[in-house]
C-alpha positions as CSV (number, residue, x, y, z in Angstrom):
1,M,0.0,0.0,-0.1
2,I,1.3,3.5,-1.0
3,F,0.5,6.3,1.4
4,I,1.2,9.9,0.1
5,A,0.7,12.5,2.6
6,G,2.6,15.8,3.6
7,V,2.3,19.4,4.8
8,S,2.0,22.0,2.0
9,P,1.9,25.7,1.8
10,K,-1.1,27.5,0.5
11,K,-1.2,31.2,-0.1
12,K,-4.4,33.1,0.8
13,V,-5.1,36.8,-0.2
14,L,-6.9,38.4,2.8
15,D,-7.6,41.8,1.1
16,Q,-8.7,42.1,-2.8
17,N,-8.0,45.7,-2.8
18,P,-4.5,46.6,-4.2
19,R,-2.1,49.0,-2.4
20,R,0.5,51.1,-3.9
21,C,4.0,49.5,-3.7
22,S,6.5,52.0,-2.2
23,V,9.3,50.4,-4.4
24,C,8.0,50.2,-8.1
25,G,4.9,52.5,-7.8
26,L,2.2,50.3,-8.9
27,N,-1.0,49.2,-7.5
28,Q,-0.4,45.5,-7.1
29,A,0.6,45.1,-3.4
30,Y,-1.9,42.7,-1.5
31,Y,-2.3,41.8,2.0
32,Q,-1.7,37.9,2.1
33,R,-1.0,34.9,4.5
34,V,0.7,31.5,3.9
35,D,-1.1,28.6,5.8
36,H,0.3,24.9,5.9
37,Y,-2.4,22.3,5.2
38,L,-2.2,18.4,5.8
39,S,-2.5,17.1,2.4
40,F,-3.6,13.6,1.5
41,F,-2.7,12.4,-2.2
42,F,-2.1,16.3,-2.9
43,I,-5.5,17.3,-1.7
44,P,-5.6,19.7,1.2
45,I,-7.4,18.1,4.3
46,F,-7.1,20.7,7.1
47,R,-5.0,23.7,8.3
48,V,-2.1,22.7,10.5
49,K,-0.5,26.1,10.8
50,K,-1.9,29.5,10.3
51,G,0.7,31.9,8.7
52,E,1.4,35.4,9.7
53,P,-0.2,38.3,7.4
54,F,2.2,40.2,5.2
55,S,2.1,42.5,2.2
56,I,3.7,41.5,-1.2
57,C,3.7,43.3,-4.5
58,D,2.8,41.1,-7.4
59,S,4.9,43.3,-9.7
60,C,8.4,43.5,-7.9
61,A,7.8,40.8,-5.2
62,Q,8.8,43.3,-2.6
63,T,7.4,42.3,1.0
64,G,6.7,44.5,4.0
65,H,4.4,47.0,5.8
66,G,5.6,49.9,3.9
67,F,3.1,50.1,1.0
68,K,1.3,53.4,0.4
69,P,-2.6,53.5,0.3
70,D,-4.3,53.1,-2.9
71,V,-4.6,56.4,-4.7
72,T,-6.8,55.4,-7.6
73,Q,-9.7,55.6,-5.1
74,P,-9.7,58.9,-3.4
75,Q,-11.9,59.7,-0.5
76,A,-14.7,62.3,-0.6
77,D,-13.2,64.7,1.6
78,S,-9.5,64.2,0.3
79,P,-7.8,66.3,-1.9
80,R,-7.4,65.2,-5.7
81,T,-4.2,63.3,-6.3
82,C,-2.3,62.0,-9.3
83,R,-2.8,58.2,-9.8
84,S,0.7,57.8,-11.1
85,C,2.8,59.4,-8.5
86,G,0.3,60.2,-5.7
87,K,1.0,64.0,-5.4
88,A,-1.8,66.4,-4.6
89,L,-3.3,68.2,-7.4
90,N,-5.4,71.4,-8.0
91,E,-8.8,70.7,-9.4
92,D,-8.1,72.5,-12.6
93,F,-4.9,70.5,-13.5
94,K,-5.0,68.6,-16.7
95,Y,-1.4,67.1,-16.3
96,C,0.5,66.4,-13.1
97,P,3.3,68.9,-12.4
98,Q,5.4,66.5,-10.7
99,C,5.5,63.4,-13.3
100,G,3.9,65.0,-16.2
101,K,1.1,62.3,-16.7
102,R,-2.3,63.3,-18.0
103,I,-4.9,63.5,-15.2
104,L,-7.8,61.0,-15.8
105,V,-11.2,62.3,-14.7
106,G,-13.4,59.8,-13.2
């Protein structure tokens, strides 16, 4: 009789809202956790160990807690910001004075 079992890691995304990565500047940093599961014939049966939450950027693979909040979804009471560099903007700007990108309205 052959018995194939073991403990294998499984990544779980805790927050589907991407955050801005402080290294590459893209909104691709997610809050995740790696849990370890007892597997039987490569099928996870139950969780053996719950991992510690962390943030990781899908683009540059940088981990940590130094990620900036998502600037693509501005708050109602916050000033308008550039989606590319995150700098504050006046309402009448059509281009960002910091990075030169066109300001998208909406």
